[in-house]
C-alpha positions in Angstrom: 28.7 -149.5 31.1 28.8 -147.8 27.7 27.1 -144.7 26.2 27.2 -144.9 22.4 27.1 -142.0 20.0 27.3 -141.7 16.2 29.4 -139.2 14.4 29.2 -139.2 10.6 32.9 -139.4 9.9 36.1 -137.9 11.4 35.4 -134.4 10.1 33.1 -132.9 12.7 32.6 -129.8 14.8 33.7 -129.0 18.3 30.1 -128.5 19.2 29.3 -132.1 18.3 32.2 -133.3 20.5 31.1 -131.2 23.4 27.5 -132.4 23.1 28.7 -136.0 23.3 30.8 -135.3 26.4 27.9 -133.5 28.1 25.5 -136.4 27.4 27.9 -139.2 28.4 27.2 -140.5 31.9 28.5 -144.1 32.0 32.1 -145.1 32.6 32.8 -145.6 28.8 31.9 -143.6 25.8 31.8 -145.2 22.4 32.0 -143.0 19.4 31.1 -144.7 16.1 32.1 -143.0 12.9 30.0 -145.3 10.7 26.3 -146.2 11.1 26.6 -150.0 10.5 28.8 -151.7 13.1 28.5 -155.4 13.8 30.3 -156.8 16.8 32.4 -159.9 17.1 31.1 -161.9 20.1 32.3 -160.0 23.3 34.1 -157.4 21.1 32.8 -154.4 23.2 33.7 -156.2 26.4 37.3 -156.8 25.1 37.7 -153.1 24.3 36.5 -152.1 27.8 38.8 -154.7 29.4 41.9 -153.3 27.5 40.9 -149.7 28.3 40.8 -150.5 32.0 44.0 -152.5 32.0 46.1 -149.9 30.2 44.6 -146.8 31.7 44.3 -145.5 28.2 42.3 -142.4 27.3 40.9 -144.1 24.2 41.3 -147.6 22.6 40.7 -148.6 19.0 41.0 -152.0 17.3 41.5 -154.0 14.1 38.3 -155.0 12.4 36.7 -156.5 9.3 35.6 -154.5 6.3 32.4 -155.6 4.5 31.9 -154.6 0.8 28.7 -156.3 -0.4 29.1 -159.9 0.5 32.9 -159.7 0.7 34.5 -159.6 4.1 38.2 -158.7 4.4 40.6 -158.0 7.3 41.2 -154.3 8.0 44.1 -154.0 10.4 45.1 -150.6 11.7 48.5 -149.4 13.0 49.8 -148.2 16.3 49.6 -144.5 17.2 52.9 -142.6 17.5 53.5 -139.1 18.8 54.3 -138.2 15.2 51.0 -139.6 13.9 49.8 -136.0 13.3 48.0 -136.4 10.0 44.4 -135.7 10.4 43.4 -138.7 8.4 45.0 -141.3 10.7 42.8 -144.4 10.4 41.5 -145.6 13.8 38.7 -147.5 12.2 35.1 -146.6 12.9 35.0 -147.4 16.6 36.6 -145.2 19.3 36.1 -146.2 22.9 36.9 -143.5 25.4 37.3 -143.3 29.2 34.4 -141.0 29.9 36.1 -139.1 32.8 39.2 -138.4 30.7 37.0 -137.5 27.7 35.2 -134.9 29.8 38.4 -133.5 31.1 39.9 -133.1 27.6 36.7 -131.5 26.2 36.6 -129.0 29.1 40.0 -127.7 27.9 38.9 -127.3 24.3 39.0 -123.5 23.8 38.6 -123.2 20.0 35.4 -123.8 18.2 36.1 -125.7 15.0 33.5 -126.5 12.3 35.5 -129.5 11.0 38.4 -130.2 13.3 36.6 -131.1 16.5 37.5 -134.8 16.7 41.1 -134.0 15.5 41.5 -131.4 18.3 40.2 -134.0 20.8 42.6 -136.8 19.9 45.6 -134.4 19.6 44.9 -133.1 23.1 44.6 -136.7 24.4 48.3 -137.2 23.5 49.7 -134.1 25.1 51.7 -134.5 28.3 50.0 -131.7 30.1 46.5 -132.3 28.7 46.4 -136.1 29.0 45.0 -137.1 32.4 47.1 -140.2 32.9 47.7 -143.6 31.4 48.5 -144.6 27.8 46.9 -142.1 25.5 45.6 -143.9 22.4 45.9 -147.7 22.6 45.7 -150.0 19.6 44.2 -153.4 20.1 45.6 -155.8 17.4 42.5 -158.0 17.5 39.6 -158.1 15.1 36.7 -157.0 17.2 34.0 -155.7 14.8 32.7 -155.4 11.2 32.2 -152.1 9.5 30.6 -151.5 6.1 33.2 -149.9 3.8 31.6 -147.1 1.8 34.7 -145.6 0.1 35.7 -148.4 -2.3 38.1 -146.3 -4.4 41.6 -147.6 -5.0 44.4 -146.1 -2.9 45.7 -144.0 -5.8 42.3 -142.4 -6.2 42.1 -141.3 -2.6 45.7 -140.0 -2.5 44.9 -136.4 -3.5 41.8 -135.8 -1.4 43.5 -133.5 1.0 44.6 -131.1 -1.8 41.2 -131.1 -3.6 40.1 -127.4 -3.7 36.6 -128.5 -2.4 38.3 -129.5 0.9 40.2 -126.3 1.3 38.3 -125.0 4.3 38.7 -128.3 6.1 42.4 -128.2 5.5 42.7 -124.6 6.9 41.0 -125.7 10.1 43.1 -128.8 10.4 46.3 -126.7 10.0 45.1 -124.3 12.7 44.4 -127.2 15.0 47.8 -128.9 14.6 49.6 -125.6 14.9 47.9 -125.0 18.2 48.9 -128.5 19.3 52.6 -127.9 18.4 52.6 -124.7 20.4 51.1 -126.4 23.4 53.8 -129.2 23.4 56.7 -126.9 22.6 57.4 -128.1 19.0 56.2 -125.0 17.1 58.8 -123.3 14.8 58.4 -119.6 14.6 58.3 -117.8 11.2 61.6 -116.7 9.8 63.9 -118.4 12.3 66.3 -120.2 9.9 69.9 -121.1 9.7 72.1 -119.4 7.1 73.0 -121.3 3.9 76.2 -119.2 3.6 78.1 -122.0 5.4 78.0 -124.0 2.2 79.2 -121.2 -0.1 82.8 -122.3 -0.3 81.7 -125.5 -2.0 80.1 -123.8 -5.0 83.2 -123.8 -7.3 83.0 -127.7 -7.5 79.9 -127.8 -9.6 80.2 -128.4 -13.4 76.7 -127.2 -14.3 74.1 -125.0 -12.6 71.4 -127.7 -12.3 71.0 -131.5 -12.8 67.8 -133.2 -13.6 67.8 -136.5 -11.5 65.8 -139.4 -12.9 66.0 -142.6 -10.7 64.4 -145.6 -12.4 63.8 -149.4 -12.2 61.9 -151.3 -14.9 60.4 -148.4 -16.6 60.8 -149.4 -20.2 57.4 -148.1 -21.1 58.0 -144.5 -19.8 61.7 -143.8 -19.4 62.2 -142.4 -22.9 59.4 -139.9 -22.4 61.0 -138.7 -19.1 64.5 -138.4 -20.5 63.4 -136.6 -23.7 61.3 -134.2 -21.5 64.4 -133.4 -19.5 66.8 -133.1 -22.5 64.3 -130.7 -24.2 64.8 -128.0 -21.4 66.1 -124.6 -22.4 68.1 -122.4 -20.0 69.5 -118.9 -20.4 73.2 -118.1 -20.4 75.2 -118.3 -18.3 73.2 -121.2 -16.8 73.7 -124.8 -17.8 72.2 -128.2 -17.0 72.7 -131.9 -17.5 70.5 -135.0 -17.0 71.5 -137.9 -14.7 69.7 -141.2 -15.0 70.3 -143.8 -12.3 69.1 -147.2 -13.2 68.7 -149.7 -10.4 69.2 -153.0 -12.1 66.3 -153.0 -14.5 65.5 -156.2 -16.4 62.7 -155.1 -18.7 64.6 -153.3 -21.5 64.9 -150.0 -19.6 68.7 -150.1 -19.8 68.7 -150.5 -23.6 66.4 -147.4 -24.0 68.7 -145.3 -21.8 71.8 -146.5 -23.7 70.3 -145.7 -27.0 69.4 -142.1 -26.0 72.8 -141.6 -24.3 74.7 -142.3 -27.5 72.9 -139.4 -29.1 73.2 -136.9 -26.2 76.5 -136.1 -24.5 74.7 -134.2 -21.7 72.9 -137.4 -20.6 74.8 -139.1 -17.8 73.9 -142.8 -17.2 74.8 -144.4 -13.9 74.2 -148.2 -13.5 73.8 -149.3 -9.9 75.5 -152.3 -8.4 73.5 -155.3 -7.1 73.2 -154.0 -3.5 70.1 -152.4 -2.0 69.5 -148.8 -3.2 65.8 -148.1 -3.7 64.8 -144.5 -4.8 66.6 -142.9 -1.9 69.8 -144.7 -2.6 69.6 -143.8 -6.3 69.3 -140.2 -5.4 72.3 -140.3 -3.1 74.5 -141.8 -5.9 73.4 -139.0 -8.3 73.9 -136.0 -5.9 77.3 -137.3 -4.8 78.5 -137.8 -8.4 81.1 -135.1 -9.3 79.1 -134.3 -12.4 76.0 -133.2 -10.4 75.1 -129.5 -10.5 74.6 -127.0 -7.7 70.8 -127.7 -7.9 69.2 -131.1 -8.3 65.7 -131.2 -9.8 63.4 -134.2 -9.6 61.9 -136.0 -12.5 60.3 -139.4 -11.8 60.8 -142.0 -14.5 57.1 -142.2 -15.4 56.4 -138.4 -15.5 57.3 -135.4 -17.7 58.0 -131.7 -17.4 55.1 -129.4 -18.3 57.2 -127.6 -21.0 60.8 -126.6 -21.8 61.0 -123.9 -19.1 60.8 -126.0 -15.9 64.5 -126.2 -15.2 64.9 -122.4 -15.8 62.1 -121.7 -13.4 63.8 -123.7 -10.7 67.1 -121.9 -11.3 65.3 -118.6 -11.1 63.6 -119.6 -7.9 66.8 -120.7 -6.2 68.7 -117.6 -7.4 66.0 -115.3 -6.1 66.2 -116.5 -2.5 68.2 -118.3 0.1 66.4 -121.6 -0.3 67.5 -125.1 0.8 64.7 -126.5 -1.4 62.2 -125.4 -4.0 58.8 -127.1 -4.6 56.9 -126.7 -7.8 53.3 -127.2 -8.9 52.0 -130.2 -10.9 49.0 -131.4 -12.7 47.5 -134.9 -12.7 47.2 -136.5 -16.2 46.7 -139.9 -17.7 49.3 -141.4 -20.1 47.6 -139.6 -23.0 48.1 -136.2 -21.3 44.5 -135.7 -20.4 43.9 -133.9 -17.1 42.6 -136.0 -14.2 40.7 -134.7 -11.2 41.5 -132.7 -9.1 43.7 -131.3 -11.8 46.3 -128.8 -10.7 47.9 -129.5 -7.3 49.8 -126.4 -6.0 49.9 -127.3 -2.3 48.6 -123.9 -1.2 48.8 -125.3 2.4 52.4 -124.4 2.3 52.9 -120.8 3.5 56.1 -119.0 4.4 54.8 -118.4 7.9 53.6 -121.9 8.8 54.5 -124.3 6.1 57.1 -126.2 8.1 54.7 -126.7 11.0 51.9 -127.8 8.7 54.4 -130.2 7.1 54.1 -132.5 10.1 50.3 -132.9 9.4 50.3 -133.6 5.6 51.7 -136.6 3.9 53.8 -134.8 1.3 55.2 -131.4 0.5 54.5 -131.3 -3.3 56.3 -131.9 -6.5 58.5 -131.5 -8.4 61.2 -130.9 -5.8 64.5 -129.1 -6.3 67.4 -129.1 -3.9 70.4 -127.0 -3.0 73.0 -129.8 -3.5 75.7 -128.5 -1.0 73.0 -128.8 1.7 71.5 -132.1 0.4 74.9 -133.7 0.5 75.0 -133.2 4.3 71.5 -134.6 4.8 71.2 -137.4 2.2 68.1 -139.5 1.4 67.1 -142.4 3.5 67.7 -145.7 1.5 64.0 -146.5 1.0 61.6 -146.6 -1.9 58.7 -144.8 -0.1 58.7 -141.6 1.9 62.3 -140.7 1.1 61.3 -137.3 -0.4 59.1 -136.5 2.6 61.9 -137.3 5.0 64.3 -134.9 3.3 61.7 -132.2 3.0 60.9 -132.4 6.7 64.6 -132.2 7.6 65.2 -129.2 5.4 62.1 -127.4 6.5 63.3 -127.5 10.2 66.3 -125.3 9.6 66.1 -123.7 6.1 63.5 -121.9 4.0 61.7 -123.6 1.2 60.7 -121.7 -2.0 57.6 -122.3 -4.1 56.8 -122.1 -7.8 53.0 -121.8 -8.4 53.1 -122.2 -12.2 52.4 -125.7 -13.4 55.9 -127.2 -14.2 55.2 -130.9 -14.0 52.9 -133.6 -15.4 52.3 -136.3 -12.8 51.1 -139.2 -14.9 48.8 -141.7 -13.3 48.8 -145.2 -14.6 48.4 -148.8 -13.4 52.1 -149.1 -12.5 52.4 -146.1 -10.2 53.8 -147.3 -6.8 50.7 -146.0 -5.0 48.1 -146.8 -7.6 46.4 -149.7 -5.8 48.1 -150.6 -2.5 46.5 -153.3 -0.4 45.9 -152.7 3.3 49.2 -154.2 4.3 51.2 -151.9 2.0 49.1 -148.9 3.0 49.7 -149.6 6.7 53.4 -150.1 6.1 53.7 -146.8 4.2 51.6 -144.8 6.7 53.5 -146.3 9.6 56.8 -145.3 8.1 55.7 -141.7 7.4 54.4 -141.5 11.0 57.8 -142.7 12.1 59.5 -139.9 10.1 57.2 -137.4 11.7 57.9 -138.8 15.2 61.7 -138.5 14.7 61.2 -135.0 13.3 58.9 -134.0 16.2 61.5 -135.2 18.7 64.2 -133.2 17.0 62.0 -130.1 17.1 61.2 -130.7 20.8 64.9 -130.5 21.6 
């Protein structure tokens, strides 16, 4: 009933996919992305059963991960139409309806060296290319064991997609998702933006040119570094700036450190949140709606620092040089001692003026630090969440307004054990990935309109 084929990972050529489709003769085609798969009793039979019941094009399942003698559960998440990131985790076993697989492969008209499997599964979700039934069905049952070969912590995997060594892979993945967006009618053409002039009558309300926004919670170890980095900025006349710190009910001594610094610096604004739910997004909303906020709001996370004293001026210059709703800078990864960590400088070259807002639906972030045109941001606002809030705002702005870029290093992203993404367990990773896929789904639906 099943023809089984092995592909060494999700990055593969169109040629390899076509060879599999040509060789497959039985009703079901199983593609394994790892060489060592051990099945739970009747696991394959269960996958065939669900594939037949649902009329899906492909099914995938929860599984167990084996690292040495340790076995852990490795659940995966449901596929959404906005799950466009090329690193979506299906697990190592993909079971296809052979007839539908062959039909999809027959329509593949671009030869990719790396994006063959990505092209296939995107086509499987397209209304006009999908031959009927549920496209990609998740079976929430543990049906097999796979040997886990990448044992790095989540924070160490986070920047793989911007590693310069993977640049050509990323170029192909962008080409692939762009073609997909064109086929389904969600592609945004270059240069078709709304005017920001509608917000011009609000500009007289801003007391300073720019505000550095620092949301924080329990950052006693790092908050002073962040604040001093912001206060040390130098801007040219007639520009001006202030620093707004929003503390979300810290209990570890953070408040005392902020208060001590604020007594010495009148341009430091301290906002203490009430006891209701805010998270990072809610803290940003309080800052940007404060009457002391400037025309531009520039990000500084409470455990990071600016590269030097010119960062704020570079953001002001970028905003003043173009009609931008948002400006994104370039950062470098460091440890707490300031030593550079691999892959070093992250400049998000995948963002281009022509195609950045389409490619934004594929990648998991738009870069840092981020600066915002406050009159616009006040009409959009952040979602009240502690993860993905910046990505949500970036996607929304990119749909209608241009985004500027700074390719000089302006920010030190400091990696340490208390980063929110330093070492997430599988449940947290799935929750975060599902949420960003949800954001992409909503944004995709908006663009389809």
